[in-house]
C-alpha positions in Angstrom: -15.8 -6.4 -79.0 -16.0 -7.7 -82.6 -18.4 -10.6 -83.1 -16.9 -14.0 -83.6 -16.8 -15.1 -87.2 -19.2 -18.0 -88.1 -17.8 -21.5 -88.8 -17.6 -22.1 -92.5 -17.7 -25.4 -94.2 -14.0 -25.2 -94.8 -13.2 -24.7 -91.2 -15.5 -27.5 -90.1 -13.7 -29.8 -92.5 -10.5 -29.2 -90.7 -11.9 -30.2 -87.3 -11.5 -33.9 -86.2 -14.7 -35.9 -86.4 -16.1 -37.0 -83.0 -18.3 -39.8 -82.2 -22.1 -39.2 -82.4 -23.4 -37.8 -79.1 -20.1 -36.8 -77.6 -19.4 -33.4 -76.1 -16.9 -31.2 -77.7 -14.8 -28.8 -75.6 -12.5 -26.4 -77.2 -9.9 -24.2 -75.4 -7.5 -21.7 -76.6 -3.8 -22.2 -75.8 -2.5 -19.9 -73.0 -0.6 -16.9 -74.2 3.0 -17.4 -73.4 4.5 -14.7 -71.2 6.5 -12.1 -72.9 10.1 -13.0 -72.6 12.5 -10.4 -71.3 15.0 -9.2 -73.7 17.7 -10.5 -71.4 16.1 -13.9 -70.7 15.9 -16.8 -73.1 12.5 -17.9 -74.4 11.1 -20.9 -72.6 8.9 -23.7 -73.9 5.2 -23.0 -74.3 3.2 -23.6 -71.2 6.2 -23.5 -68.8 6.4 -21.2 -65.8 8.8 -18.2 -66.1 10.4 -16.9 -63.0 12.2 -13.5 -62.9 14.7 -12.6 -60.1 16.1 -9.3 -59.4 19.7 -8.8 -58.6 20.5 -9.1 -54.8 20.8 -5.8 -52.8 24.1 -4.7 -51.5 24.6 -5.6 -47.8 25.5 -3.0 -45.0 29.1 -2.2 -44.6 31.0 -2.6 -41.4 31.2 1.2 -41.0 27.4 1.5 -41.3 26.9 -1.3 -38.6 29.3 0.5 -36.3 27.5 3.8 -36.7 24.1 2.1 -35.9 25.4 0.4 -32.8 27.0 3.5 -31.6 23.8 5.5 -32.0 21.9 2.8 -30.0 24.4 3.0 -27.2 24.1 6.8 -27.0 20.3 6.6 -26.9 20.4 3.9 -24.2 22.8 6.0 -22.1 20.4 9.0 -22.3 17.2 6.9 -21.6 18.3 4.6 -18.7 18.8 7.3 -16.0 15.4 8.7 -16.9 13.8 5.3 -16.6 15.5 4.7 -13.2 14.2 8.1 -11.9 10.7 7.3 -13.1 10.9 3.9 -11.5 11.8 5.5 -8.1 8.9 7.9 -8.3 6.5 5.1 -9.2 7.8 3.0 -6.3 7.2 5.7 -3.7 3.8 6.4 -5.1 2.9 2.7 -5.1 4.2 2.4 -1.5 2.1 5.4 -0.4 -1.0 3.9 -2.1 -0.4 0.5 -0.3 -0.1 2.3 3.1 -3.2 4.3 2.4 -5.3 1.3 1.4 -4.1 -0.8 4.3 -4.8 1.8 7.0 -8.2 2.5 5.5 -9.0 -1.2 5.6 -8.1 -1.4 9.3 -10.4 1.6 10.0 -13.3 0.0 8.1 -12.7 -3.3 10.1 -12.8 -1.4 13.4 -16.2 0.2 12.5 -17.5 -3.2 11.4 -16.5 -5.2 14.4 -17.1 -2.6 17.1 -13.6 -2.9 18.7 -10.3 -1.3 18.0 -8.3 -2.5 15.0 -5.0 -1.1 13.8 -1.8 -1.5 11.8 1.6 -2.5 13.1 4.6 -0.9 11.4 7.3 -3.5 11.7 10.9 -2.1 12.3 13.6 -3.6 10.0 16.1 -5.5 12.1 19.1 -3.8 10.4 17.7 -0.3 10.8 15.0 0.3 13.4 13.8 3.5 11.6 13.0 1.6 8.4 9.6 0.0 7.9 8.5 -1.9 4.7 6.2 -4.5 6.3 2.8 -3.7 7.7 0.5 -6.1 9.6 -3.0 -5.7 10.8 -3.6 -6.1 14.6 -6.8 -6.4 16.5 -7.6 -5.7 20.1 -8.7 -8.7 22.1 -12.4 -9.0 23.0 -13.4 -6.9 26.1 -12.9 -8.6 29.4 -15.8 -8.4 31.8 -14.7 -10.7 34.5 -14.8 -14.5 34.9 -18.5 -14.8 35.8 -21.7 -13.1 35.0 -21.8 -11.7 38.5 -18.4 -10.0 38.3 -18.7 -6.5 39.8 -16.6 -3.4 40.6 -16.7 -0.8 43.4 -14.9 2.5 42.8 -13.6 4.8 45.5 -11.0 7.5 46.2 -8.1 6.6 48.5 -6.4 9.9 49.3 -5.4 11.3 45.9 -5.7 7.9 44.1 -8.7 6.6 42.3 -9.1 2.8 42.8 -11.5 0.0 41.9 -12.0 -3.2 43.7 -13.0 -6.0 41.2 -14.7 -9.3 41.9 -14.6 -12.3 39.6 -11.4 -10.9 38.3 -8.1 -12.5 37.1 -5.2 -10.1 37.1 -3.3 -12.1 34.4 -6.1 -11.3 32.0 -5.3 -7.6 31.8 -2.2 -5.4 32.0 -1.2 -1.9 32.8 -2.4 0.4 30.1 -5.7 -1.4 29.5 -8.8 0.8 29.9 -11.9 0.1 32.0 -15.5 1.4 31.9 -18.1 1.0 34.6 -21.8 0.1 34.2 -21.3 0.2 30.4 -21.4 4.0 30.3 -19.4 7.1 31.1 -15.7 7.7 30.9 -13.0 5.1 30.2 -10.1 5.0 32.8 -6.7 3.8 32.0 -5.3 1.1 34.4 -2.1 2.3 36.0 -1.2 -0.5 38.4 -2.7 -3.9 39.4 -2.6 -5.5 42.8 -4.6 -8.7 42.9 -8.2 -7.7 42.7 -7.5 -4.0 43.2 -6.5 -1.6 40.4 -5.3 2.0 40.5 -6.7 4.2 37.7 -5.4 7.3 35.9 -7.7 10.3 36.0 -7.8 14.0 35.3 -7.6 15.6 38.7 -9.1 18.9 37.4 -12.4 17.2 36.7 -15.2 16.2 39.1 -15.8 12.5 39.6 -18.8 11.1 41.6 -16.9 8.4 43.5 -16.8 8.4 47.3 -13.8 8.7 49.5 -12.3 5.7 51.4 -13.7 3.9 53.3 -16.8 4.4 51.3 -17.4 2.5 48.1 -19.7 3.0 45.1 -22.5 0.6 44.5 -21.4 -2.7 42.8 -21.4 -2.2 39.0 -20.6 -4.3 36.0 -17.3 -3.5 34.3 -15.6 -4.1 31.0 -11.9 -3.8 30.2 -10.8 -2.9 26.7 -7.5 -4.8 26.4 -4.5 -3.6 24.3 -3.4 -5.5 21.2 -0.1 -6.2 23.1 0.9 -9.3 25.0 2.8 -9.2 28.3 6.0 -10.0 26.3 5.4 -6.9 24.1 4.3 -8.9 21.2 1.0 -8.1 19.5 -2.1 -9.9 18.3 -2.0 -10.2 14.5 -5.2 -10.7 12.5 -5.5 -13.3 9.8 -5.2 -10.7 7.1 -2.0 -11.0 5.1 0.7 -8.4 5.7 1.6 -6.0 3.0 5.2 -5.4 1.9 6.1 -2.1 0.2 7.9 -2.0 -3.2 11.7 -2.5 -3.1 13.7 0.6 -1.9 10.5 2.4 -0.9 9.9 2.5 2.9 8.2 4.3 5.7 10.9 6.6 7.3 10.0 6.2 11.0 12.8 8.5 12.0 10.8 11.5 10.7 7.3 10.1 11.2 5.1 10.8 14.2 2.2 12.7 15.6 1.5 16.4 15.1 4.1 19.2 14.7 5.2 19.7 18.4 7.4 17.8 20.7 6.0 14.5 19.4 7.0 15.3 15.8 9.5 12.5 15.7 7.7 10.2 18.2 8.2 7.1 16.0 12.0 7.3 15.9 13.4 4.1 17.4 15.8 5.2 20.1 17.1 1.6 20.1 13.7 0.0 20.7 12.6 -2.6 18.2 8.9 -3.0 19.1 6.6 -2.0 16.3 4.7 1.2 16.0 0.9 0.4 16.2 -1.8 2.8 15.0 -5.2 1.9 16.4 -8.6 3.0 15.0 -11.6 3.2 17.3 -15.0 1.7 16.5 -16.2 5.2 15.6 -13.7 5.4 12.8 -11.3 7.9 14.4 -7.9 7.3 15.8 -8.0 5.5 19.1 -4.3 5.5 20.1 -0.7 4.9 19.0 1.7 2.5 20.7 5.4 3.2 20.6 7.8 1.1 22.5 4.9 -0.8 24.0 3.5 2.4 25.6 0.0 3.7 24.7 -0.4 7.3 23.6 -3.7 9.0 23.1 -4.0 10.9 19.8 -5.5 14.3 19.3 -3.4 15.4 16.3 -2.8 13.9 12.8 -0.5 11.0 12.4 2.2 11.6 9.7 4.0 8.8 7.9 6.9 9.7 5.7 7.2 7.6 2.5 10.7 7.9 1.0 13.8 6.0 -0.2 15.7 3.4 1.7 19.0 4.9 0.7 18.2 8.1 2.7 17.9 6.3 6.1 20.0 7.4 7.8 20.8 10.5 5.5 24.4 10.9 4.6 23.9 14.7 5.0 21.1 16.6 6.7 19.9 17.8 3.3 19.6 14.2 2.1 16.8 13.4 4.5 13.6 12.0 3.0 11.5 14.9 4.2 13.7 17.2 2.1 13.3 15.0 -1.0 10.7 16.4 -3.4 9.8 12.8 -4.5 8.8 11.8 -1.0 5.2 11.7 0.2 3.3 12.2 3.4 0.6 9.8 4.3 -1.5 11.3 7.2 -4.4 10.2 9.2 -7.1 12.5 10.7 -7.5 12.0 14.4 -11.3 12.7 14.4 -12.4 10.9 11.3 -9.6 8.4 10.7 -9.5 9.4 7.0 -6.2 8.6 5.3 -4.7 10.9 2.6 -1.5 11.5 0.7 0.3 14.7 -0.3 3.7 15.7 -1.6 6.4 16.8 0.8 7.2 20.5 0.9 11.0 20.2 0.9 12.0 23.9 1.2 10.9 24.4 4.8 11.2 22.9 8.3 10.0 19.4 9.3 7.1 20.9 11.3 6.2 23.3 8.6 6.3 20.5 6.0 3.8 18.5 8.1 1.6 21.6 8.6 1.5 22.2 4.8 0.7 18.6 4.2 -2.2 18.8 6.6 -3.5 21.9 4.9 -2.8 20.8 1.3 -5.3 19.4 -1.2 -5.1 15.7 -1.1 -4.0 13.5 -4.0 -6.4 10.7 -3.2 -3.7 8.2 -2.2 -1.8 8.1 -5.5 
């Protein structure tokens, strides 16, 4: 940069004289913007604005083409979105069932008494379930007084127990009784005032005397069912769970094992809920269907599928033949709950067997 030229006396003479002691500020005038060849020159110090010519708008043909392309893309994408939504709904339903059953199992282990899940039947189709509620067995009944006792004996081929301090309206047929807080549990078959008839395995030996003999007086406790005398059931304070829309438990093809009980949960016209009970040890205690208690020695299978397939329009439309359906199964020994895909290219029994042997998906 060239050094500024010093002020000469001639230049100083041309500057206005200021008062003594004042401060002199000098500023150069701003350089005016270079005017465009097409724009008129503006006054010095004014602001110059330049505007470009407006762009040409889209034509009607271009708009029609864009809209048409969007419509075609939407027509391609919507069916795929619906399919994905259906798959997500079934998986979410299976996850809800898995978690709810597992929570009931944990509750049974924590409280020391049976706890289960009631699968509510839909009033318009008894083989459809999309609402689950937790149920709990009532506390054991040990008589009305601390001195309540039982004496057990055989009368012919019947095994009976005479109970003192006992109210027959506190128990019902199907409840189970244990004597002296040890040994086997016996299911109550019939009640007659203070005398009950018990179910037993005639192939086994039992140390009870024949009539007119009696066992020594023993304490007893009765494990009562979660059902009332009106075939209602005792619901816990836990909130029920409702499955996602259009995803249901298909009770028509749900049941226990692969044999004659494979479709045990099918309604047959009965509207009472299916109840799956867990024992305090964590395993399966029993299953109630139509108000009748069934002991469980095989896995329980719940088929999670689509509402529109119940009942199926054609046999091949059944949920257990739909590759998007899922099995949720419960181990009878441990009570663990798992979820696997349905093998839809085989029989119902084989599909369950493959589900039982398959690697689990962790309740997805």
